[in-house]
The first five atom37 places (N, CA, C, CB, O) and aatype in JSON, in Angstrom:
{
  "aatype": [12, 16, 18, 14, 1, 0, 11, 14, 17, 13, 1, 14, 0, 10, 12, 0, 0, 16, 0, 14, 0, 14, 7, 6, 12, 10, 12, 0, 5, 0, 0, 16, 11, 11, 19, 2, 5, 16, 6, 15, 15, 12, 9, 10, 0, 10, 5, 11, 4],
  "atom_mask": [
    [1, 1, 1, 1, 1],
    [1, 1, 1, 1, 1],
    [1, 1, 1, 1, 1],
    [1, 1, 1, 1, 1],
    [1, 1, 1, 1, 1],
    [1, 1, 1, 1, 1],
    [1, 1, 1, 1, 1],
    [1, 1, 1, 1, 1],
    [1, 1, 1, 1, 1],
    [1, 1, 1, 1, 1],
    [1, 1, 1, 1, 1],
    [1, 1, 1, 1, 1],
    [1, 1, 1, 1, 1],
    [1, 1, 1, 1, 1],
    [1, 1, 1, 1, 1],
    [1, 1, 1, 1, 1],
    [1, 1, 1, 1, 1],
    [1, 1, 1, 1, 1],
    [1, 1, 1, 1, 1],
    [1, 1, 1, 1, 1],
    [1, 1, 1, 1, 1],
    [1, 1, 1, 1, 1],
    [1, 1, 1, 0, 1],
    [1, 1, 1, 1, 1],
    [1, 1, 1, 1, 1],
    [1, 1, 1, 1, 1],
    [1, 1, 1, 1, 1],
    [1, 1, 1, 1, 1],
    [1, 1, 1, 1, 1],
    [1, 1, 1, 1, 1],
    [1, 1, 1, 1, 1],
    [1, 1, 1, 1, 1],
    [1, 1, 1, 1, 1],
    [1, 1, 1, 1, 1],
    [1, 1, 1, 1, 1],
    [1, 1, 1, 1, 1],
    [1, 1, 1, 1, 1],
    [1, 1, 1, 1, 1],
    [1, 1, 1, 1, 1],
    [1, 1, 1, 1, 1],
    [1, 1, 1, 1, 1],
    [1, 1, 1, 1, 1],
    [1, 1, 1, 1, 1],
    [1, 1, 1, 1, 1],
    [1, 1, 1, 1, 1],
    [1, 1, 1, 1, 1],
    [1, 1, 1, 1, 1],
    [1, 1, 1, 1, 1],
    [1, 1, 1, 1, 1]
  ],
  "atom_positions": [
    [[63.07, 45.63, 79.85], [63.16, 45.71, 81.04], [64.95, 44.81, 81.4], [61.61, 45.03, 81.65], [65.13, 43.63, 81.11]],
    [[65.87, 45.57, 81.95], [67.08, 44.55, 82.01], [67.41, 43.7, 82.98], [68.14, 45.09, 81.93], [67.58, 44.2, 84.09]],
    [[67.57, 42.42, 82.85], [68.59, 41.42, 84.44], [70.25, 42.1, 84.45], [68.91, 38.95, 83.97], [70.96, 42.9, 83.85]],
    [[70.28, 41.28, 85.42], [71.67, 41.94, 85.91], [72.35, 41.2, 85.15], [72.18, 41.9, 87.44], [71.57, 40.45, 84.56]],
    [[73.49, 41.01, 84.84], [74.41, 40.02, 84.54], [74.62, 38.22, 85.31], [75.58, 40.87, 84.81], [74.64, 38.01, 86.52]],
    [[74.68, 37.67, 84.73], [74.86, 36.11, 85.56], [76.58, 36.58, 86.35], [74.97, 34.22, 84.0], [76.95, 36.41, 87.51]],
    [[77.48, 37.34, 84.96], [78.62, 37.22, 85.61], [79.39, 38.39, 85.48], [79.28, 36.15, 85.24], [80.25, 38.55, 84.61]],
    [[79.0, 39.36, 86.54], [79.64, 40.77, 86.54], [80.57, 41.01, 85.68], [80.21, 41.11, 87.69], [80.61, 41.57, 84.58]],
    [[81.84, 40.15, 86.83], [83.51, 40.45, 86.34], [83.66, 39.96, 85.22], [84.71, 39.84, 87.17], [84.71, 40.12, 84.59]],
    [[82.78, 39.35, 84.8], [82.89, 38.93, 82.99], [83.06, 39.78, 81.92], [81.7, 38.34, 82.45], [82.28, 39.38, 81.06]],
    [[83.61, 40.65, 81.55], [83.77, 41.33, 80.28], [84.42, 40.98, 79.04], [84.25, 42.27, 80.51], [85.41, 41.58, 78.61]],
    [[84.06, 40.37, 78.69], [85.24, 40.06, 77.22], [86.0, 41.4, 76.3], [84.19, 39.19, 75.82], [87.18, 41.58, 75.99]],
    [[84.84, 42.15, 76.05], [85.79, 43.03, 75.87], [87.72, 44.23, 76.56], [84.82, 43.45, 75.72], [88.72, 44.81, 76.15]],
    [[86.51, 43.61, 78.48], [88.01, 44.04, 79.03], [89.18, 43.51, 79.06], [88.05, 44.22, 80.09], [90.27, 44.05, 78.86]],
    [[88.82, 41.98, 79.4], [89.84, 41.0, 78.63], [90.73, 41.44, 77.56], [89.12, 39.97, 78.0], [91.89, 41.81, 77.76]],
    [[90.02, 41.37, 76.09], [90.81, 41.49, 74.99], [91.76, 42.22, 75.27], [90.26, 41.91, 73.94], [92.89, 41.93, 74.89]],
    [[91.37, 43.76, 76.3], [92.03, 44.79, 76.11], [92.99, 44.38, 77.36], [91.18, 46.18, 76.06], [94.12, 44.54, 76.88]],
    [[93.08, 44.14, 78.09], [94.52, 43.41, 78.72], [94.81, 42.18, 78.23], [94.52, 43.14, 80.26], [95.89, 42.71, 78.48]],
    [[94.92, 41.39, 77.91], [95.09, 40.57, 76.59], [97.29, 40.95, 76.23], [93.53, 41.55, 74.94], [97.84, 41.94, 75.73]],
    [[97.71, 40.03, 76.62], [98.77, 40.69, 76.14], [99.01, 40.68, 74.26], [99.96, 39.99, 76.99], [98.58, 39.81, 73.51]],
    [[99.64, 41.61, 73.96], [99.98, 41.47, 72.27], [100.85, 39.92, 71.63], [101.19, 42.96, 71.9], [101.71, 39.18, 72.11]],
    [[100.33, 39.94, 70.72], [101.51, 38.8, 70.0], [102.36, 39.2, 69.93], [101.5, 38.24, 68.79], [102.46, 40.21, 69.24]],
    [[103.77, 38.54, 70.75], [104.52, 38.41, 70.84], [105.55, 39.15, 71.9], [0.0, 0.0, 0.0], [106.78, 39.11, 71.93]],
    [[104.86, 39.67, 72.54], [104.45, 39.86, 73.92], [105.05, 39.48, 74.94], [103.48, 39.45, 74.13], [105.68, 40.32, 75.59]],
    [[105.02, 38.37, 75.28], [105.43, 37.06, 76.01], [106.98, 36.74, 75.88], [104.59, 35.8, 75.39], [107.8, 36.67, 76.79]],
    [[107.21, 36.54, 74.16], [108.43, 36.43, 73.64], [109.44, 37.06, 73.84], [108.41, 36.47, 72.72], [110.54, 36.52, 73.98]],
    [[109.16, 38.83, 73.91], [110.43, 39.59, 74.23], [110.32, 39.93, 75.66], [110.63, 40.91, 73.35], [111.18, 40.7, 76.07]],
    [[109.46, 39.52, 76.48], [109.75, 39.45, 77.64], [110.52, 37.72, 78.28], [108.34, 39.94, 78.23], [111.1, 37.54, 79.35]],
    [[110.33, 37.01, 77.52], [111.69, 36.15, 77.73], [113.31, 36.31, 77.08], [111.27, 34.87, 77.26], [114.46, 36.1, 77.49]],
    [[112.92, 36.61, 76.31], [114.14, 37.15, 75.69], [114.78, 38.13, 76.69], [113.82, 37.86, 74.31], [115.92, 37.84, 77.07]],
    [[114.15, 39.36, 77.21], [114.68, 40.38, 78.41], [115.01, 39.4, 78.98], [113.77, 41.45, 79.28], [115.84, 38.72, 78.38]],
    [[114.71, 39.05, 79.88], [114.85, 38.07, 81.1], [116.23, 37.07, 80.82], [113.34, 37.06, 81.24], [117.1, 36.75, 81.63]],
    [[116.04, 36.64, 79.15], [117.55, 35.82, 79.01], [118.86, 37.06, 78.87], [117.53, 34.67, 77.3], [119.95, 36.69, 79.31]],
    [[118.79, 38.23, 78.37], [119.3, 38.99, 78.07], [120.32, 39.4, 79.53], [118.33, 39.79, 77.44], [121.53, 39.37, 79.34]],
    [[119.77, 39.84, 81.13], [119.27, 40.43, 82.04], [120.37, 39.21, 82.67], [117.53, 40.65, 82.23], [121.09, 39.44, 83.64]],
    [[120.36, 38.2, 82.12], [120.97, 37.23, 83.03], [122.11, 37.13, 82.06], [120.11, 35.79, 83.47], [122.83, 37.96, 82.61]],
    [[122.67, 36.8, 81.24], [123.59, 36.88, 80.41], [124.84, 38.06, 80.63], [122.85, 37.01, 79.23], [126.06, 38.13, 80.81]],
    [[123.65, 38.9, 80.47], [124.68, 40.49, 81.55], [125.02, 40.43, 82.73], [123.96, 41.92, 81.86], [126.15, 40.85, 82.98]],
    [[124.21, 39.93, 83.8], [124.89, 39.49, 85.11], [125.58, 38.41, 85.41], [124.17, 39.41, 85.94], [126.17, 38.03, 86.42]],
    [[125.37, 37.86, 84.1], [126.63, 36.49, 84.65], [128.27, 37.3, 83.99], [126.19, 34.27, 83.43], [129.27, 37.31, 84.7]],
    [[128.26, 37.89, 82.62], [129.15, 38.42, 82.66], [130.08, 39.29, 83.39], [128.95, 38.6, 82.12], [131.28, 39.4, 83.6]],
    [[128.96, 39.87, 83.67], [129.55, 40.94, 85.07], [130.39, 40.57, 85.89], [128.63, 41.35, 86.07], [131.45, 41.13, 86.18]],
    [[129.69, 39.07, 86.55], [130.29, 38.98, 87.5], [131.69, 38.22, 87.51], [129.46, 38.58, 88.23], [132.45, 38.21, 88.48]],
    [[131.95, 37.52, 86.21], [132.74, 37.02, 85.51], [133.6, 37.73, 85.35], [132.39, 36.63, 84.63], [134.68, 37.19, 85.53]],
    [[133.7, 39.57, 84.88], [134.68, 40.48, 84.54], [135.35, 40.55, 86.09], [134.03, 41.98, 83.82], [136.53, 40.45, 86.42]],
    [[133.72, 40.86, 87.23], [134.07, 40.95, 88.71], [135.78, 40.42, 89.35], [132.85, 39.95, 89.41], [136.82, 40.89, 89.82]],
    [[135.13, 39.08, 88.95], [136.01, 37.72, 89.84], [137.99, 37.75, 89.14], [134.89, 35.53, 89.14], [139.12, 37.67, 89.61]],
    [[137.1, 37.99, 87.32], [139.02, 38.5, 86.93], [139.72, 39.27, 88.01], [139.24, 39.75, 85.47], [140.72, 38.79, 88.54]],
    [[139.43, 39.98, 88.22], [139.95, 41.38, 89.21], [140.88, 41.05, 90.08], [138.85, 42.07, 90.16], [141.35, 41.91, 90.83]]
  ]
}
């Protein structure tokens, strides 16, 4: 006989599949910094004209 799960929304395998891989958060932060630096340099270049 099977019983319904106490927490049907909690599936450890699904959580592991959707968790960020090691280093993904650091890559996302680095990409954000690069975009901000590029944007800043473009604004400075336009202000010099």
